[in-house]
LOKELUM-465028 format. One record per atom (N, C-alpha, C): x, y, z. Coordinates in steps of 0.05 Angstrom, whole numbers, plus 5000, padded with zeros to 4 digits. Layout:
<atoms>
XYZ...
</atoms>
This chain:
<atoms>
190768009056189968279077189568459046187168569061187068789024187368999034188269229007189069499013189269679035189969729055190069959082188169829087187369549094186669449119182869419108183069429091179569419078178869109064177468999083176768719077175168779048175668499024174068509000172768189004169668279006167567949003168767738991169667848959169667638948170667418942172967478967175467288971174267058998172067209008170667029022170466699012169166738981168366518970170766278958172766408968175066178955175966118983174766139008176166069031174165909052175465659064173065399066171965529100172365659102170465829138167565949125168266039088165866169080164665989060165865869049165965899020163165589025164865349039162665139038159265139055159765459069157165489086155865629070156165809048155265959030154365779004155265519004153965448981151565268994152265179017149964979032147165129034147965379039145465539048144165649023146565708996144465838974143565508948143865378960143065098947140665058960140465098985138665059002135865158999136265388994134365668988134065578960135265528949134065458913131965278920133965008924131064758940128364878940129064978971126265018986124465248962125165448953123765678937123265348915124665258899123765068877121364888889121664748906119464628920116464698917117364948934114065098942113765298917114565308899113165428886111765268864113165088854112864758840111064678846109564608873107364548895105464708893105265048895103265198876102265178854104865038839103965148802101364758799102764588822101664328813099564368818098664388855095664398865093864658851094564858832092565068828091664968792094064798779093364728754093264448743094764248763093864018759092163868770092963898799092263738819090363788838087063748834085463958846083563828858083763838888083163738920080063948924077863848930076263998945076664088970078363998986078964219005080464339006081864338985083364628967082764748956081564958952080765098917083765258907083365218884085865428865086765598874084965798884085066118891086366158919086365958940086665978965089965808972090765598946093365598943095665668955095965818935098466128943098666118973097066258978095766419014096566129034095565919027095965639039098165529047100065629021102165449012103865579040104265909020106166169040104966039073102966049079102766029114103165789123103065539106104665289115108265389116109365469099111865479097113265729117111565799130112566029153112165899178110465779174108965649204111665529216112865469223115465289238117265509241117365709229119065849236118366089266114866139272113366219284114065959307113165749306112865519327115665409336117765339314119965229319122565449329122765639317125565779318126665919351124465919371124865869386126765699405125465469398127065139401129265179391130165189359131865209342133965339351134265659367135465749371137565659397135465539421136765379438138965179424137464999406138864729404141364869391141765069374142965179366145565279383143965419400146765489420148065299438146165079434148764769455149864639439149564749401150864449387152564689380153964459370156964489343154764649318155764929313154064929279154664729268156564639259157164589229155664269233155564139260154463869263150963919257150364149260147264199266146564209235148764349218148264319190148064139183149563959184149763719167148263499164146763609202144263409211142063499196140963789185139163939174139863829145142163879135142363799098141763449106142463279112142163019116138762989122136963129136133763099135133263279103134563399095134163549074133763349047134963139050135862989021134062769028132562689054129562509058127462669056127262919066125762949055124463139018127163149009126063108981125862928962127662698973125362458969122762418973122262458992118762448996117062588986118762848974118063028956117062988928119462768924120062758894117662448894116562268906114962048913112462208906111862408924109462508929108462668892111762868885109762968859109462718839111262488834110462318820108362138819106662108854105062018851101162238852101862428843100162648851098862708873100062598896099762588924099462898939097363078936096963318951097463328971096563088997097063109039100463099034101162899013104762959019105563099007105163358990105963488980105963698999103663779010104063939032105163869055105663639065107163589084110363559076111463579051113563659036114863899037112564099033112364409042113564569072111964389091111364369111113764329125115464079115118264029120120364159112119264299084121064549078122064809099119264869098119265079126121464889146120664849158123064649185125764719175127064659154128664669145130464929139128465059129129265439130129265539155127465439177127865539202130065519212131065259215133965219228135965309211136665309180138165489167137465749174135865789173135566119184136366289215136166089219136666099252140966099253140865979241144465799235145866029226145566039211147166209186147866479198145366569216147666849217148466829252147666519264149966399284152466479279153066239251155366149251157966339235155966599218158266819209159966859230159367039252160867159267162767069290162966759290164366549294166966559272166366629254168766519236169866839215168667009223168967209207169267529222171667609225171667799234169768099235169968199253167868439263168068659236170268749221171068809193169268679176169268459172168068309149164768229154164168339172161268249175159468359154159968549157158768759129157468659101161368489093161368269069160068099072160367929093159967739090157367639095155767859102151967879112151367989078153168139061151768129034152968009014154167859023154167589000151767359002151967319033150067159043146467299030146367519040142567599028142667588988144867708976145767728952144767368944146267218954146066838947143766878952142766868979138166878986137566948970137067148956135367308940135567208906138767168909138566988877137266788873137666628896136866268905134266278900131466578911129466548916128666568883129766868867130266758836130366538820131866368826131966208806130465938818129565858847127865648849125065778844124365958842122066038836121766048800124466158779123566128749124565868750124765698760126065428751123165248755122665258780119865238775117665238753117265538742115965518730116665378693119265418699120565318675119765018676120764908692121064518695117664508683115564658706113664598703111364678672112564788662111164898638110664668617108464768596107764468584110064558554111564728560113764608534116764528561116064518584118464418599118564188598120564188617121663848617120063598640118563798650116663638669117363518690115463388703115463258734118563158736118862828724121262788724123662898727123663158709126163298714125263448740123663578743123363678774124363488800122863298793124562988809127263028814128662968798131163008787132963208800131463418798133363698806132963758831130563678846130363728884131663598884132563308889134563198897136963178892137863268867140963338858141863628876139863828874140464018895140863888926139563728933139263718961142263558966142263288947144363178955147163408951147663588926149563678925149663898948147663998960148064108992148963969015148763699014150163539038152563569025153663509015156263448997157763729014156463929009157364179010158164269036156264219053155864319084157864049093159263859088161363709100163463819097164363989084166364229086167564429105164464489122164064749130165764649160167964789174168664749189168064799219168464549247167764549262166264779275164764729292164265059301162565009333164864949354162364879373162065049387160564939402158665069427159365279443158265449450159565599470157965639495155965469495154665419516152665269519154664929520153264709517151164599535151764769562149864639578147064779580145664929549143065129559141864839554139464909579136764659576135264869561133564699546132364709525129564719546127865069532124465059550122864969524121564799523120264799498117964939498116365229520115165429505115965539488115065629463116265809449115466059453113366129469112066449479114366529496115566389516116366449548119066369531120366259518122166279516124066569493122466569472122366889462121667139475119767099498119267319516122467389526122767189541125567229557128567249540128867229509129967319503129867659489127267669485126768029480126468109494126668029527127468319557129368199558131668009548134168219551136468339531134568319505136068489480134568749487132868749504131069019514133069149530134669109544137269219553139169379540139469319513141669459495139169509468138569759475136869909453138169849425140669819422141169839390140569649386140369439399140969179382137569049378136269249394133169209391132169289370133269519364133169739340133369649316136269359316136469219301133969059285134268849318132068619309129868789294128669049305126169149302126169239273129269319255129269439241128869199212130568999224129868759197126668639192125568589224123068529221121368779202122168949202120769189191121369139157123869139150124369019130122068759111122068649136120668439108117368529114116768629134114768769135113968869111115069149101115269239078114769049057117869029045117168729026115868649028113968539039112768269034108868459022108368789026106968829014106268878983110268918978109968878947109768678937111268368947111368118939109168028937106868068959104567988962103168018940102968318928100568438911101868458893104268288875106168348851103368108837102967888846100967688836097967808818097468078847093868108833094368358819097068488814098068788806097368598776098968388774099568348739096768198735094968128760092168008744090068158733089868328752087268508758088068758751091068858745090569098739092169138700093368948703095568888681093868718655091668528672091068308656092568168651095368088654097367958643097667618659099367538641100267248652101367228688102467028681104366978702107067098699107767128675110567318662110967468676109067638676109667908692110167878714107667798738109567788760112367678762112767478747115467398743116767618743117467748721118468058720119768228743116468218753117268418784119768268791119068008810121067948819123167908813123067878782126167858773127668178780126468318782126968578775128068638815126268498833126068518862128668468873128968278866131968028872133668088870133968228840136568308829137068538838136268688848136168968867136268978883135668848905136268718927138868588929139768438914141668268912143268448905143568608888145468798882145769048910144169198920144269308942146169158968145568988968147068738990150068768986150868598959152968728945154468878954153369118948155169368944155369478980155269379004154669509024157469559032158469319033162369379043163769589026163069589003164169768992163670058996161270108999161070359009160870429035161870259057162270309086164170299081166770279068169370369077170170329100169570029113169769909133172769809133174269769157176769779160176969349171178769229163179068979170177168909205179069059231177168979258174869199258174369419242172669579255169169439260167969639285165669479276163869589260161869409251160469479229157869689238158569779221157570079218154970099204152070279213149670359210149370579189151670739177151970909161149570839142149370679129147770609103144570499106144070539133140970359143138470689138140270879144138171219134138071139107140471119096140171259064138670949049138170769057136770519049133270589056133870739080131270739087129270939069130571199065129571379049129671199026131071099017130571048983127770868984128070779005125370518999123370649006122870879014120870989012120671238992121871338992121471518962120971458939122371148929121771008912119870878907119670768934117170698931114170828924114271098936111671198927112371238895113871258887113771248862112871078846113870808856113270518854108470568854107770718874105570738880103670888861105771098849104071358829104471208813105871108794105670978775103870718765103070618792101170338789098370478799099170658810095870808812095070928778096971018770096371168737096070888722097470718731096670508706093970398709093670378735089970288737088370418733089370628741086970898720087370908692089070818677088470828654086770728631083770948621082570838608082670588593085770638570085470398553087170218563087470118590087169848603084469698594082669848604080569668615079569498582080869568554080269418534083069218530083869208550086968968547085768698560085268578544084968248545087368058565088568108542091667938556094568118544095468158566097268438576099768338571101868268555103768258552106968268562109368168567112268318584111868468555112468428540113168608509112168878510109768838512106969048519107869228548108169168557109269348590111269588583113269328576116169568573116769738550114369648533114169888508113270118524112370168541111570428544113170638561113470878560115571008580115370988609112871018613111471108643112270708649111670648643113070318657116170238658118070358650120170418642120670518671119770778681120170908704119270808725116470568725116070368744118670158757119770088733121269898740124969928744124670218737126670328752126870398784124470458787123470648822124170278828122669968822122869858833125869748839126869708819129969708820131369838840130770028848131170298862131070218879127770188895127070068913128569908933128369698906129269428926132369438924134169558914137569638918137069718954135469888953135070078986134569808997133969658992132069529016135069399027136469259009139669149016141669249027141769549023142969779034142469729060139069759064137969789100137969549110138169319098138669079115140968999120142768919107144968909116146468909131146869219141148469349162146969259192144369199188142169159210142868899220143668679202144468479203146368409222149368509200151168579211151368599248150368859242149969069271149268799298146768679290145368459299147268229316148568139299150767869296153067989317154868259309156868419327155868429356153968569367151768639386151068409407149368209386148468009408150767819427149867719448152767589460152767279455155467229449155667079431155466849448154066749468153766549483150566519473148666759463146366649470144966789433147166779415147166919389144666779381144866499375142866299363140466369373139966509406136766519410136566779398138267009396137367239390135767289360137767069346137166999313134866879309133866689335131266599335129566749340129266949363127667169371126867269341128867449329128267539310126267489283127167159283125266939255122767009269122367039292119367059301118267349299119467499303119567769292117967839266120267689257120467679220117367529221117767399220114167219213112267289222111367429254109767619264110467839248111567969237111168279224109968109186110667979163109067849152106967829152105767679171102667669180102067929180101768069191101668369206101168399175104068459161103368529132101268469113100668259118098068079100095568179109095568139126093568309140092568559143094368699143093868979133093269059110092968859086093668859058091068809058090268589065087368429071086468679074085768849100083969069102084269269089085969339069085969629061084769489034084869219020083469188998080669169011078969089028077169039032074969379034077969529045075669759049076569949016077269778999077169918971079869998954081669958974083970108971084669908935085670058917087669908904090169858905092269758886094769688890096169908901095870108874096970308884097170448907094370468917093670638943095670428964095070088968095870038987098770038990101370058964103470108964103270388973102070598970102570838981101770889011101070669020099370679057102870559066103470409043105270259063107670399058108870599053110370789041111370969059107971059060107571279086108771259109106870989123106970859142110870779145111870689126115070669119115570979140115471179117117071359132115771499160113771389170113871509197115071379212115371059207116570899227119470989230120771169196124071139200124171459216121871619217122071849240122271869265119871639269120671539297122471409314124171219300127071169302128671329298128771509282130771749289129971839315128671919322126672059347128071879369127771579362128171419388130871379394132671299378135371269364136671469349137471729358140371859349142071749335142971559348145171289337145971289308143171249297142771179275142771509253142471659265143271999241146071979250148171959273150871989284151871739261150171549251152671459243152871499209150871489209149171719178151871909175151972079181153172299186156172319190157372049202159971909203160571889178158871729164159571529140159271719114158271979112157772179101161372289097161672379121163872429122166672299117166772099132168871869112168271879083165371849078166171839044166772009021167072299045168272559034171572619036172672429056175572389057176572219038176171989027176671789013175071738995176271698965173871608950173971218946172071148935171770808936174570738913174670498932177870268922176370238894
</atoms>
């Protein structure tokens, strides 16, 4: 037991109830992102087919990757509620090994349709684990450990996204190890994940009699109707989905900002991804330490408003810096902007700092919402609640892409689109405070607790 009844999340990494599960999720996330990014690079630069022009490869792969979340989350949630979660995870990991073997063959044969099929199957793997992992945590962690456990999980997820993306670029670079090394890495990560998940403790179903309804729209609507009776739970789901909407605006525009505004290569977009991933991971990891939660206490929402304000304020300053760079007359004559050129200017350091702080704020915003969602969801229906949230996430990400496209069509630049997203975000925060005063009450309670005791 931690001193004064305070949980310490790092100890979970040495315990069987958490560690094998964490590494299975982490290795799977690395593998999924490695495969997706590698296929984007291959179909953009190496294997070009008439029915998939290089300029639409990225958006097409992104849509293919997220499609299973929209179509299969409702069914996956029902399946998870009626199954032993550990057994379901083992089944998914065994399928991942087969999927990566198929992907390895497609990479060797340079067969574009099979590469796309592998990415689609990877999206199915993500759909299963994005549902199961949030249903698993509250079965093995106490209420006071949920914030720390979710912080570790989100830190691991964003670190995995970063590692998978960077490794994909390194392995396929002209000076990299090449396709054979990529094939071996995909298979090795899949096998390692399967070995890790074998140690996950049994997690029997709490509602084994659930009948599966195959209509995802009907099932999702029924789950949201039940959630509507708990406005705090509904706020958590909407808040998580809004976080993905907000983040998708920035992540989706990093490549075009790097190419069209900075006239830079892919390494500039990679730098922005690194800063964002590290920021979210750091913010997520800080949540337990900052909340002063006791071992048996309900997860608190005090950091949500702090994170929300940080997202808006630092995001607006990112927008200002980007707009200033875009209208700098000196940029017009630059043909190939390198990372070292970017970081040589003080204004750009300000932008990187803002991006880091905005990303940390996303971590502070999202982790308490995930913990509260798991705490408040009915145990026998928890996986279905998570599945409904996954569908909302996917829908909001698609709406984010639609908004970005419309604003671009009206002639707005990258900085202006960032600013629109931040202003919209702050309006949503104000409306949420008016709808749920509980959010403000939790924030005040957190501030009072912070004043009474210093962090350990």
